[in-house]
N, C-alpha and C positions, 0 to 999 in steps of 0.2 A: 555459590554460583547462583546467578539470577534465573528467574523463571519467566518465560514469555508466553503470553496468550495470543494465539493466532486465530483471528476471525475470518471465516471463509476459507477454511484450511484445506479444501480440496481444489482451490484455484491453481492455475498453472504456475504462477510465480510463487505462490505459497508452498506448493509441493517442492519446488526447487530450493526455496529457503529452508524448508524442513530438512532436506538432505544435507545442506551446508551446516545447519545448526548441529545435527547429529554427528556429522563427520569431523567437524573442526572446532566445536565449542563444548563446554560442559553444561550448557544450559538445559534445564528441564523445559518441556513444552506442554502446553495445554492446547489441544486442537479442537476448535469449536466450529461446528457445521450442522446444517439441517439434517443431513443423512450420514450418520457416523459410520454406517456399514461401508461407505466408499473408501474408508481408510483402514479397512481390516488387514491390508497388506503390511501395515506398519507395526512391527513387533519390537518394542524397545522399552526398557524400564524407565527411561527418562520421559516417556510420552504418556499423557492422559488424554483420552478422546471424549468430548462432550457433545451430545446432541442437543441442538436448540436453534431457534430463530433469533437473529440479531435484534429484532424488534421486541423480543420478550425481555424486557428490562430486568425483571427479577432473576431469571436464569442467568442472564449476562452478568449481573452484579455478583451473583454467587460464584460464577466462574473466575471472577477477578480477585477474589479475597486474598490470595497469597502470591500474586504475580507482581513483577517489577515493571514490565513493559507490555503494552498492548499493541499488536500489529494487525491492522485491519486491511484485509485483501477482499473487499466487498464489491458488489456490482448489482445492477438492477434499476428499474424505473423508480423504485422507492428509496434510492440511495440517500436522499436528504433525510427521510425518516429514520433510516439506519444510523446516520450520523448523529441525529438528535438522541436516539436511544443509547448509543455508545457514550456520548457525553454525560447523559443522565446516569447511566450505570457507573461510569468512572467516578463521578462526583459522589454517588452513594457509597461506593467501595473505598473512597479515599485514595484513588489512583490518579496520576498526573501524566505519565509518559505514554504518548501515542504516536505510532507511525501509520500513516494513512496513504493508500495508493489512490491517486486521482487520475487525471488525464491532461494531456497538453491542450492549450487553447482556452483554459478557463478564465484567463485574464486578458484575452485577445492579444497574447504575447508572441504569437507565431507569425513571422513576417512574410511578406511577398506572396508569390504564387502558391507556395506551400501552405501558407496561412489560409488563403482563399480556398484551396482544395480541402484542407483539413476541416474548415468550418462547414463547407457544403457537404462533405462526406459524413461527418459526425453529427451535424445538425443539433437537434434537441439534446442529444447525449451530453454535449458540452454544457448546456444550460443547467441540467440537473446536477452534474458533477460540480459545477461552480457553486450552486446553492449549497451542496453538501460541504464543500470546502469552507464556505463562509460560516457555517455552523461552528466549525472548529476554530476558525480565526476569531470569531466573536466570543469564544469560551475562554476560560483561564487555564486550559490544559497546556502542558508542554508538548505540543504536537510537532511532528515533521510531516509535511505534505510532499508526496513524491509525484511528479508529473512526467511520466515516461513519454518519449517519442513513440512512433509506431513500433510495435513489438515483433521481434523475430525469435525463432527457436534455435538460433546459432549457439553452438557450444563455445561461448567466449565470454570473458569479462573485460569490457572495454567501454568506458563511459567518461563523460565530463558533465559538470554541473553548471546550471545557471540559477540565479536567484529571482524571486518575485521582483518585478520592476525591470528586469533585464530581458533583452530580446532572446527568445528561444533559439537554440542552435540545432542544426542537423534535422534529420527526418526519421531516423530509426534507432533502436537500441535492442539488445537481446534481453529476454526475460531473465536469463541467468545473471546479467549485470544488475538488474533491479533487485533480484533476490540477494545478491552479494552486498549491495548497498544497504538493504534492510538489516542484514546480519551485522554489517560493520557498525551501523548506528546503535544497535542493541549492545554492542561491545563497548561503545564509547557514548553512553546515553546523554552526556552533557553537550555533545556536538549537535549542531543543526536544530537547536531548540527554537520553536516558534518560527521556523523557516519553511518556505515552500520552494522545493528544488525541482527545476527542470532537468531532465536526465536524457542524454543522447550519446550515441557513438560519435566520436570525432570524425570529421571529414566525410559526413554523409549529407551535406547540403544538397538541395535539389528542389524541383517543383512538387515532388511527391516521393515516397519511398521507392528506391530503385527496383524493388521486386514487385511493386503493386501494378 
């Protein structure tokens, strides 16, 4: 069975993905985060918890030694530096497969009034996430970039995909859907290699998310 390293392991999507992994796969998990005490509720023999900052390349490299897939659920104003550190550590550890959570709008792919609203609401957030995505796209890693629509906490898995170069669809998607997509990719790691996927719930088109 494969082993998955989850970076930013206390994020909302990451926690949902961890539950799916432990409930429905035999995968071992390495959970990497700055404050490991946040995950003290997880008691499972398949789980190893590692404390560290993603920009600490040596600790990151050490955590990758025996893993098959790296799933990065990261955020912050230094997301580009985090991306550079992940690429450097993966090269040093001889690892290739990466799943990376980004955001919608990084290619100016969101159309119409919703696109205008998204750009004005997210602002510089889009720019820094676009820069981080470019770090991966300029690398030789087998990445999958995931660009979710606006996230909800609905207890549902309902999503469709668009590719880089295609117009983004819809306005929202559940975190649970993104978590399920991440798990699905780890179970079929040859799929969506070097692709950037827009992810939305079907039939949610509008000028902004219905709940906003």
